[in-house]
N, C-alpha and C positions, 0 to 999 in steps of 0.2 A: 938659160935653163929651159928647156923644152916644155911649152905648155903654160908656162907663167911669164906674169907681168911683173917685172923687177921696177920698183922706182926709187932713184934717189931722192929720198926727199929733203935732202942739202938742198940739191939743183932745181928740183922740181917739187915746190911746195905742196903739202895735201891741200885739196879744193872741201869747202865747207860741204860739197855735198860727199866726196870720199869718207871726211869723216861724221858723218850724219850715219852712215851705211856702217862704217865699223862700229857706232856706239847701240845701233840697232842691234847687232852681232853680238856683244859684250856685253850690253845692256845698262852702260852708262859710261862718261866720257871719265869719270874715275878711274875705271877700269883700264883707261887707254893710257892713263898721266903716269909720267916717270919720274919719281921723287928721288930719283939720283942725279938728273940732270944740276949742272953745275951754276944755274940760275936758279934753280929753286931754295938754292941754298945764298948766293947773293943776294936775291930779293926776299930773303925771311920769309917766303911764302910759307914755313913750316908753324909760324906762331900766328897765323891766320887762319880763319875758317873759310875755307874754299866751298864754293857753291859749284853744281853742274857747270852752270854757266860759264863760271870762271875757270873751270878745268877745259872746257871747250875753247874759250878765246885765246887760255895761254898755250895751250896745243895750235891752234892756227898762228899766234903770233912771233912762234918760235919750235921748230923742229925737233929740238933738242927734248919738249918737253912730252912727246909719244914714247911712250914707250917700246922698246924694240926690240926685234921686228916683230912685225905683225904679217901673219899668215893668213889667209883665208880662200878655203879649198871648201867647196860645195853648199854656201850658206854657214860653213862651222869658224869660226875663229880662234887663233890662237896668238897671245898675246905676250913677248918676254921671251927670256932665252933660259929659261929654269931647266934645269935635266926633264922634268917631267911634262910641259909644255913642246919641249922639242920631239921627246920621245913622241908624243900623241900626235903630234903634227907630220910626224915621218912616218907612223902608223895609218895615219888616214893619206898621207898621198902616196906611200907603198903598202898596199895593204898583203 
């Protein structure tokens, strides 16, 4: 895509600095965390009280814990693939 940087996080892990930047825009690591990840169920994380540090470390540990896609446009962040998020991202990209 012209004008966009696409990062395949499965092959090119996100860095702590990238995650920190996303957290600043999203407001928390929890907002970036995917509870749909298979590892979430496998590790019984639903039963645990996770802290912001836990969310951060889990996302850095395995790419599936990052809610995807994450789209950043002009200091705005769009997280996930819900209809509303995709529409808002599209409206921002193509005003």
